[in-house]
N, CA, C and O atoms as a GROMACS GRO file, in nm:
protein
  332
    1MET      N    1  -4.242 -10.212 -15.104
    1MET     CA    2  -4.317 -10.130 -15.239
    1MET      C    3  -4.358 -10.018 -15.203
    1MET      O    4  -4.365  -9.986 -15.085
    2ASP      N    5  -4.393  -9.934 -15.308
    2ASP     CA    6  -4.412  -9.801 -15.336
    2ASP      C    7  -4.553  -9.815 -15.260
    2ASP      O    8  -4.620  -9.919 -15.258
    3CYS      N    9  -4.592  -9.674 -15.189
    3CYS     CA   10  -4.701  -9.663 -15.148
    3CYS      C   11  -4.751  -9.476 -15.185
    3CYS      O   12  -4.676  -9.391 -15.233
    4ARG      N   13  -4.899  -9.456 -15.143
    4ARG     CA   14  -4.924  -9.355 -15.227
    4ARG      C   15  -4.913  -9.254 -15.042
    4ARG      O   16  -4.912  -9.304 -14.930
    5CYS      N   17  -4.906  -9.113 -15.081
    5CYS     CA   18  -4.952  -9.049 -14.964
    5CYS      C   19  -5.053  -9.006 -14.948
    5CYS      O   20  -5.104  -8.982 -15.057
    6GLY      N   21  -5.155  -8.966 -14.813
    6GLY     CA   22  -5.256  -9.006 -14.826
    6GLY      C   23  -5.372  -8.849 -14.846
    6GLY      O   24  -5.495  -8.840 -14.845
    7LEU      N   25  -5.276  -8.755 -14.859
    7LEU     CA   26  -5.317  -8.584 -14.849
    7LEU      C   27  -5.219  -8.556 -14.988
    7LEU      O   28  -5.264  -8.494 -15.085
    8CYS      N   29  -5.135  -8.588 -14.987
    8CYS     CA   30  -5.068  -8.531 -15.162
    8CYS      C   31  -5.081  -8.599 -15.239
    8CYS      O   32  -5.089  -8.553 -15.353
    9ARG      N   33  -5.091  -8.774 -15.214
    9ARG     CA   34  -5.115  -8.832 -15.366
    9ARG      C   35  -4.982  -8.853 -15.478
    9ARG      O   36  -4.973  -8.904 -15.589
   10ARG      N   37  -4.865  -8.769 -15.361
   10ARG     CA   38  -4.768  -8.834 -15.409
   10ARG      C   39  -4.702  -9.011 -15.404
   10ARG      O   40  -4.771  -9.078 -15.327
   11SER      N   41  -4.609  -9.078 -15.457
   11SER     CA   42  -4.590  -9.161 -15.483
   11SER      C   43  -4.471  -9.168 -15.326
   11SER      O   44  -4.409  -9.066 -15.296
   12ILE      N   45  -4.460  -9.264 -15.264
   12ILE     CA   46  -4.358  -9.255 -15.193
   12ILE      C   47  -4.327  -9.372 -15.176
   12ILE      O   48  -4.399  -9.453 -15.117
   13PRO      N   49  -4.155  -9.409 -15.250
   13PRO     CA   50  -4.062  -9.429 -15.264
   13PRO      C   51  -4.021  -9.532 -15.117
   13PRO      O   52  -4.017  -9.482 -15.004
   14ARG      N   53  -3.990  -9.686 -15.146
   14ARG     CA   54  -3.910  -9.747 -15.019
   14ARG      C   55  -3.816  -9.685 -14.965
   14ARG      O   56  -3.740  -9.606 -15.021
   15GLY      N   57  -3.817  -9.718 -14.853
   15GLY     CA   58  -3.718  -9.654 -14.809
   15GLY      C   59  -3.753  -9.473 -14.716
   15GLY      O   60  -3.730  -9.439 -14.600
   16ALA      N   61  -3.806  -9.408 -14.815
   16ALA     CA   62  -3.856  -9.271 -14.754
   16ALA      C   63  -3.883  -9.266 -14.619
   16ALA      O   64  -3.889  -9.358 -14.538
   17ALA      N   65  -3.894  -9.167 -14.609
   17ALA     CA   66  -3.956  -9.136 -14.440
   17ALA      C   67  -4.173  -9.107 -14.461
   17ALA      O   68  -4.246  -9.028 -14.521
   18LEU      N   69  -4.185  -9.199 -14.390
   18LEU     CA   70  -4.351  -9.173 -14.407
   18LEU      C   71  -4.403  -9.206 -14.250
   18LEU      O   72  -4.333  -9.262 -14.166
   19LEU      N   73  -4.530  -9.163 -14.231
   19LEU     CA   74  -4.600  -9.164 -14.158
   19LEU      C   75  -4.715  -9.308 -14.116
   19LEU      O   76  -4.820  -9.272 -14.171
   20ARG      N   77  -4.739  -9.419 -14.062
   20ARG     CA   78  -4.850  -9.481 -14.078
   20ARG      C   79  -4.906  -9.428 -13.962
   20ARG      O   80  -4.853  -9.381 -13.862
   21ILE      N   81  -5.081  -9.451 -14.009
   21ILE     CA   82  -5.175  -9.384 -13.855
   21ILE      C   83  -5.252  -9.506 -13.909
   21ILE      O   84  -5.291  -9.551 -14.016
   22THR      N   85  -5.253  -9.542 -13.756
   22THR     CA   86  -5.379  -9.640 -13.734
   22THR      C   87  -5.447  -9.613 -13.642
   22THR      O   88  -5.395  -9.579 -13.536
   23VAL      N   89  -5.619  -9.622 -13.661
   23VAL     CA   90  -5.691  -9.626 -13.582
   23VAL      C   91  -5.737  -9.745 -13.491
   23VAL      O   92  -5.742  -9.834 -13.577
   24PRO      N   93  -5.772  -9.803 -13.378
   24PRO     CA   94  -5.792  -9.885 -13.323
   24PRO      C   95  -5.998  -9.921 -13.389
   24PRO      O   96  -6.083  -9.843 -13.431
   25GLY      N   97  -5.998 -10.056 -13.368
   25GLY     CA   98  -6.143 -10.076 -13.470
   25GLY      C   99  -6.147 -10.086 -13.590
   25GLY      O  100  -6.232 -10.146 -13.655
   26MET      N  101  -6.013  -9.998 -13.650
   26MET     CA  102  -6.034  -9.974 -13.825
   26MET      C  103  -5.911 -10.095 -13.879
   26MET      O  104  -5.795 -10.099 -13.835
   27THR      N  105  -5.962 -10.177 -13.969
   27THR     CA  106  -5.817 -10.189 -14.022
   27THR      C  107  -5.787 -10.167 -14.163
   27THR      O  108  -5.755 -10.244 -14.253
   28ARG      N  109  -5.812 -10.004 -14.157
   28ARG     CA  110  -5.712  -9.947 -14.275
   28ARG      C  111  -5.602  -9.835 -14.258
   28ARG      O  112  -5.623  -9.748 -14.173
   29VAL      N  113  -5.498  -9.832 -14.325
   29VAL     CA  114  -5.420  -9.780 -14.253
   29VAL      C  115  -5.376  -9.626 -14.340
   29VAL      O  116  -5.364  -9.617 -14.462
   30PHE      N  117  -5.364  -9.545 -14.268
   30PHE     CA  118  -5.307  -9.433 -14.340
   30PHE      C  119  -5.206  -9.374 -14.343
   30PHE      O  120  -5.155  -9.350 -14.234
   31LEU      N  121  -5.127  -9.322 -14.478
   31LEU     CA  122  -5.042  -9.302 -14.458
   31LEU      C  123  -4.983  -9.165 -14.516
   31LEU      O  124  -5.068  -9.098 -14.574
   32ARG      N  125  -4.866  -9.116 -14.511
   32ARG     CA  126  -4.875  -8.984 -14.497
   32ARG      C  127  -4.671  -8.944 -14.554
   32ARG      O  128  -4.585  -9.008 -14.493
   33CYS      N  129  -4.640  -8.877 -14.627
   33CYS     CA  130  -4.541  -8.913 -14.682
   33CYS      C  131  -4.444  -8.780 -14.575
   33CYS      O  132  -4.487  -8.702 -14.490
   34GLY      N  133  -4.342  -8.796 -14.614
   34GLY     CA  134  -4.246  -8.697 -14.511
   34GLY      C  135  -4.259  -8.553 -14.557
   34GLY      O  136  -4.223  -8.473 -14.471
   35ASP      N  137  -4.312  -8.487 -14.699
   35ASP     CA  138  -4.329  -8.405 -14.708
   35ASP      C  139  -4.439  -8.315 -14.646
   35ASP      O  140  -4.444  -8.192 -14.656
   36CYS      N  141  -4.530  -8.398 -14.575
   36CYS     CA  142  -4.655  -8.370 -14.589
   36CYS      C  143  -4.661  -8.364 -14.389
   36CYS      O  144  -4.746  -8.298 -14.328
   37ILE      N  145  -4.537  -8.458 -14.314
   37ILE     CA  146  -4.531  -8.457 -14.194
   37ILE      C  147  -4.408  -8.371 -14.191
   37ILE      O  148  -4.384  -8.393 -14.072
   38GLU      N  149  -4.340  -8.315 -14.216
   38GLU     CA  150  -4.227  -8.252 -14.201
   38GLU      C  151  -4.132  -8.282 -14.136
   38GLU      O  152  -4.085  -8.238 -14.031
   39ALA      N  153  -4.092  -8.394 -14.234
   39ALA     CA  154  -4.014  -8.508 -14.168
   39ALA      C  155  -3.820  -8.454 -14.099
   39ALA      O  156  -3.778  -8.360 -14.166
   40PRO      N  157  -3.756  -8.483 -14.030
   40PRO     CA  158  -3.659  -8.438 -14.005
   40PRO      C  159  -3.548  -8.426 -14.110
   40PRO      O  160  -3.535  -8.528 -14.178
   41PRO      N  161  -3.484  -8.350 -14.132
   41PRO     CA  162  -3.369  -8.462 -14.244
   41PRO      C  163  -3.286  -8.557 -14.229
   41PRO      O  164  -3.243  -8.649 -14.299
   42ASP      N  165  -3.262  -8.491 -14.058
   42ASP     CA  166  -3.147  -8.595 -14.022
   42ASP      C  167  -3.208  -8.782 -13.959
   42ASP      O  168  -3.177  -8.849 -13.861
   43LEU      N  169  -3.290  -8.802 -14.057
   43LEU     CA  170  -3.338  -8.933 -14.022
   43LEU      C  171  -3.258  -9.026 -14.048
   43LEU      O  172  -3.247  -9.011 -14.170
   44PRO      N  173  -3.162  -9.155 -14.008
   44PRO     CA  174  -3.118  -9.240 -14.033
   44PRO      C  175  -3.174  -9.332 -14.147
   44PRO      O  176  -3.292  -9.358 -14.174
   45PRO      N  177  -3.045  -9.379 -14.212
   45PRO     CA  178  -3.129  -9.460 -14.360
   45PRO      C  179  -3.197  -9.623 -14.363
   45PRO      O  180  -3.136  -9.719 -14.316
   46LEU      N  181  -3.303  -9.631 -14.414
   46LEU     CA  182  -3.367  -9.767 -14.375
   46LEU      C  183  -3.263  -9.893 -14.416
   46LEU      O  184  -3.220  -9.931 -14.524
   47VAL      N  185  -3.245  -9.935 -14.296
   47VAL     CA  186  -3.170 -10.099 -14.285
   47VAL      C  187  -3.230 -10.216 -14.331
   47VAL      O  188  -3.326 -10.266 -14.273
   48GLU      N  189  -3.182 -10.261 -14.429
   48GLU     CA  190  -3.234 -10.368 -14.507
   48GLU      C  191  -3.212 -10.508 -14.423
   48GLU      O  192  -3.098 -10.553 -14.419
   49PRO      N  193  -3.317 -10.575 -14.357
   49PRO     CA  194  -3.261 -10.723 -14.329
   49PRO      C  195  -3.205 -10.828 -14.401
   49PRO      O  196  -3.224 -10.847 -14.521
   50ALA      N  197  -3.123 -10.911 -14.314
   50ALA     CA  198  -3.081 -10.983 -14.402
   50ALA      C  199  -3.201 -11.110 -14.505
   50ALA      O  200  -3.319 -11.135 -14.480
   51PRO      N  201  -3.145 -11.146 -14.579
   51PRO     CA  202  -3.231 -11.216 -14.638
   51PRO      C  203  -3.231 -11.396 -14.550
   51PRO      O  204  -3.128 -11.458 -14.524
   52LEU      N  205  -3.401 -11.456 -14.514
   52LEU     CA  206  -3.392 -11.577 -14.507
   52LEU      C  207  -3.300 -11.717 -14.524
   52LEU      O  208  -3.388 -11.793 -14.482
   53GLN      N  209  -3.210 -11.788 -14.548
   53GLN     CA  210  -3.152 -11.843 -14.597
   53GLN      C  211  -3.284 -11.971 -14.581
   53GLN      O  212  -3.374 -11.963 -14.498
   54PRO      N  213  -3.266 -12.092 -14.688
   54PRO     CA  214  -3.380 -12.178 -14.702
   54PRO      C  215  -3.348 -12.261 -14.573
   54PRO      O  216  -3.243 -12.238 -14.514
   55THR      N  217  -3.427 -12.349 -14.531
   55THR     CA  218  -3.415 -12.458 -14.484
   55THR      C  219  -3.397 -12.602 -14.560
   55THR      O  220  -3.496 -12.646 -14.618
   56PRO      N  221  -3.281 -12.672 -14.561
   56PRO     CA  222  -3.272 -12.792 -14.615
   56PRO      C  223  -3.374 -12.884 -14.529
   56PRO      O  224  -3.384 -12.869 -14.408
   57LEU      N  225  -3.454 -12.989 -14.606
   57LEU     CA  226  -3.534 -13.084 -14.615
   57LEU      C  227  -3.474 -13.218 -14.534
   57LEU      O  228  -3.367 -13.266 -14.570
   58VAL      N  229  -3.538 -13.266 -14.442
   58VAL     CA  230  -3.455 -13.358 -14.344
   58VAL      C  231  -3.570 -13.487 -14.352
   58VAL      O  232  -3.679 -13.495 -14.295
   59ARG      N  233  -3.516 -13.565 -14.425
   59ARG     CA  234  -3.605 -13.676 -14.426
   59ARG      C  235  -3.576 -13.799 -14.324
   59ARG      O  236  -3.467 -13.844 -14.289
   60PHE      N  237  -3.730 -13.845 -14.281
   60PHE     CA  238  -3.731 -13.876 -14.146
   60PHE      C  239  -3.677 -14.096 -14.170
   60PHE      O  240  -3.707 -14.156 -14.273
   61THR      N  241  -3.632 -14.137 -14.099
   61THR     CA  242  -3.613 -14.285 -14.150
   61THR      C  243  -3.705 -14.306 -14.049
   61THR      O  244  -3.765 -14.214 -13.992
   62PRO      N  245  -3.722 -14.460 -14.018
   62PRO     CA  246  -3.823 -14.564 -13.895
   62PRO      C  247  -3.722 -14.556 -13.792
   62PRO      O  248  -3.770 -14.574 -13.680
   63HIS      N  249  -3.533 -14.523 -13.795
   63HIS     CA  250  -3.466 -14.526 -13.689
   63HIS      C  251  -3.476 -14.410 -13.631
   63HIS      O  252  -3.463 -14.419 -13.509
   64MET      N  253  -3.498 -14.274 -13.681
   64MET     CA  254  -3.499 -14.188 -13.586
   64MET      C  255  -3.622 -14.146 -13.484
   64MET      O  256  -3.621 -14.086 -13.377
   65LEU      N  257  -3.719 -14.198 -13.554
   65LEU     CA  258  -3.826 -14.146 -13.439
   65LEU      C  259  -3.817 -14.264 -13.318
   65LEU      O  260  -3.758 -14.372 -13.329
   66PRO      N  261  -3.868 -14.229 -13.237
   66PRO     CA  262  -3.878 -14.279 -13.119
   66PRO      C  263  -4.014 -14.406 -13.144
   66PRO      O  264  -4.106 -14.380 -13.221
   67LEU      N  265  -4.007 -14.576 -13.048
   67LEU     CA  266  -4.092 -14.607 -13.063
   67LEU      C  267  -4.228 -14.559 -13.045
   67LEU      O  268  -4.315 -14.528 -13.126
   68ASP      N  269  -4.224 -14.560 -12.882
   68ASP     CA  270  -4.326 -14.502 -12.825
   68ASP      C  271  -4.280 -14.365 -12.713
   68ASP      O  272  -4.234 -14.363 -12.599
   69PHE      N  273  -4.327 -14.236 -12.832
   69PHE     CA  274  -4.297 -14.099 -12.783
   69PHE      C  275  -4.368 -14.104 -12.623
   69PHE      O  276  -4.283 -14.091 -12.535
   70LYS      N  277  -4.445 -14.113 -12.598
   70LYS     CA  278  -4.530 -14.124 -12.470
   70LYS      C  279  -4.448 -14.160 -12.375
   70LYS      O  280  -4.418 -14.102 -12.271
   71ALA      N  281  -4.407 -14.285 -12.431
   71ALA     CA  282  -4.297 -14.370 -12.272
   71ALA      C  283  -4.156 -14.265 -12.290
   71ALA      O  284  -4.090 -14.228 -12.193
   72ARG      N  285  -4.122 -14.222 -12.444
   72ARG     CA  286  -4.005 -14.185 -12.377
   72ARG      C  287  -3.965 -14.017 -12.348
   72ARG      O  288  -3.852 -13.972 -12.330
   73ALA      N  289  -4.117 -13.929 -12.349
   73ALA     CA  290  -4.157 -13.832 -12.291
   73ALA      C  291  -4.170 -13.835 -12.188
   73ALA      O  292  -4.178 -13.722 -12.139
   74ALA      N  293  -4.180 -13.937 -12.099
   74ALA     CA  294  -4.271 -13.956 -11.961
   74ALA      C  295  -4.112 -14.002 -11.884
   74ALA      O  296  -4.083 -13.961 -11.772
   75GLY      N  297  -4.034 -14.078 -11.954
   75GLY     CA  298  -3.920 -14.118 -11.898
   75GLY      C  299  -3.965 -14.232 -11.754
   75GLY      O  300  -3.905 -14.244 -11.647
   76ASP      N  301  -4.117 -14.316 -11.811
   76ASP     CA  302  -4.061 -14.416 -11.702
   76ASP      C  303  -4.120 -14.535 -11.757
   76ASP      O  304  -4.235 -14.580 -11.747
   77ARG      N  305  -3.990 -14.590 -11.834
   77ARG     CA  306  -4.013 -14.714 -11.920
   77ARG      C  307  -3.947 -14.810 -11.771
   77ARG      O  308  -3.860 -14.790 -11.686
   78GLU      N  309  -4.025 -14.894 -11.795
   78GLU     CA  310  -3.943 -15.043 -11.698
   78GLU      C  311  -3.846 -15.077 -11.731
   78GLU      O  312  -3.804 -15.050 -11.843
   79PRO      N  313  -3.746 -15.180 -11.604
   79PRO     CA  314  -3.611 -15.150 -11.622
   79PRO      C  315  -3.567 -15.283 -11.794
   79PRO      O  316  -3.642 -15.380 -11.800
   80GLY      N  317  -3.490 -15.275 -11.874
   80GLY     CA  318  -3.383 -15.318 -11.946
   80GLY      C  319  -3.527 -15.328 -12.072
   80GLY      O  320  -3.554 -15.428 -12.137
   81GLU      N  321  -3.596 -15.200 -12.080
   81GLU     CA  322  -3.690 -15.167 -12.201
   81GLU      C  323  -3.613 -15.116 -12.281
   81GLU      O  324  -3.539 -15.022 -12.251
   82GLU      N  325  -3.619 -15.173 -12.402
   82GLU     CA  326  -3.527 -15.086 -12.542
   82GLU      C  327  -3.638 -14.961 -12.580
   82GLU      O  328  -3.760 -14.978 -12.582
   83GLY      N  329  -3.563 -14.826 -12.611
   83GLY     CA  330  -3.642 -14.756 -12.701
   83GLY      C  331  -3.638 -14.739 -12.783
   83GLY      O  332  -3.727 -14.672 -12.836
   0.00000   0.00000   0.00000
């Protein structure tokens, strides 16, 4: 998302160098562009993270769930008791 510099009011494109200034106790974030902060020209380029893959929906059926989840989690079932 493009932002605006707080000093020169220029648009900061996505991936360009910028400085985020946060003040403890305040929710506002101050932004400065690369020209205003005199950013070094040898900064590495922005690396985009890989997009998230959607998780498939798993439908639960009655045989997938334990009968008594507390007893199964504790592991203290009586001998011969089916779970």
